[in-house]
N, C-alpha and C positions, 0 to 999 in steps of 0.2 A: 671544617675539615673531620670527616669520618675516620674512626679509629677500627682497625682492622687487629684484632688481638688473636694472639694464640697462646698456647700454653709458655711458650719459653719469652716471647716479646711482644710488644704492642707498638704498630708501625702507622703512620698515620697514611691511611688510603688516597691516592692521589684522585682527584675527582677532574674529569678531563671535560672542558668548556665545548660547547656544540659550536662548530665553525661558523663564522659569520664574514659576510661580506660589506664593506663598506660603501656606502651610496655615493656615486660621483657628484653627485649634484650639492647635497646637504651635509655629507662627511659624516653620517649616523652609521651605525654596526646594525645591520640585519641577519637574519637568518638565511640559510641559503633558498629556502622554498619561500619565505616572505618577502624578498629583495624585488622578484617578479611582480608582485604584488605593488609595491610602495614605488617603484621608479616612474612608472607612468602617472601618478597620483604626485608626486613630488616636484615632475617636471611640469603637470598642470598648474601646481600651486606657485613653481617659480615663474611661469609665464604670467599668470595674474599679479603677483609681487612685483615684477619687473615693468609691468605696463604701467603701475601706480606710480613707480618713480620718476622725478623730473628728467628730462632727455638727456642733459649730460651726464647723468649716473647709470643710466640704461647701458646692459652688456649684452653681447651674444650670446646666443644659446648655448648650453655648455655641451659638448660631445663626450660621448661614451668612449672611453679610452678601450681602445683595443689591444688585448692581450692575448696572445696565442701561446703563450710558454704553456705544455703540456707535460707532465712528470712522467714517470717511466710506467706509473699503472694507466696511464689514460686520463687523468684529471686534470684540471686547470691549476696552475699553481697559484693557491689564494694569497699568499704572500705577494707575490708580482701584481695580482689583481688588484688587492688592497692598496697597495703602495702607488697605484697609478691612478686608482680611485680618490685615494686622498690627497694627490697633487693636483687634479683637477677640481677637488671642493676647495683648496687651497687659493688656486687660481680665480675663483668668482670674488675672493676679498680686494676691497678697495680700499686705497690709504688714505689718511686725513690729510687734507693739504696744510693743516697746522702744525699739529703733532707727528705725523707720520705712521701712528697705529693702523691696522688694517681691519677692518670692519664689513659686514654684508651691507651691501647699500642702502638698507632701509634703516639698518641700526647705525649707519654713519650720521644720517642726518640727524638723528637723537642725538648722539656723541658730540656734532658740532657745535649744538645749543649749550653745551658746558665744557667744551675744550678750553684749555688754558694756553697761553703764549708762553714761549720758552723760559722768558722772565718771572712767569706766576701770574701773569694777571690773566683775564678773560677778552678774548678777542670782541665781543659785542660792547663790553663794557668800554674798552679803550676806544673803541669807534665811537660809540655815543658821547663820549667826554671831547673826541677830538669835533664832531660834529657842533654841540653844544657851544664849547668854547672858542671855537675856529681855529685853533692851535694847529700848526703843519707839523707833522710826526717826521723826525728826521731820519728814522731807521728805514730804508729801503725796503727791507724783508718785511716788515709790517705793512708798508703801501702795496707790496706786491699780493698781499693774503686780502686785502679789502677789494 
């Protein structure tokens, strides 16, 4: 932080961050000028990644939130716009059917490879041992996950 010194005192100068807008697709912050460049590219990337997912994990296209709140000076209320965009980005997350944590669909596939059951075991290890030994597992919750 920069210091502004006078003969009598030294006070830290407040450095103001430039205003940013949150992308409604990915949830990242961008400058007010670069968001217009980012959004079409982000949406194209979203479509490409969504088409690569299994059909059960594909989602509908995210819609840009309509925020019409205008301040007294005639500008959009960036806080309201960012809140709506952040909510939209969070709605893209998909819960894991094993542990309940939320992920982007492409990351969910990776997560489920190593996700633990509530008792501490791994789903794929439990399933493999059941198949090999032929033992029936009595926990209905576990059977629902298979």
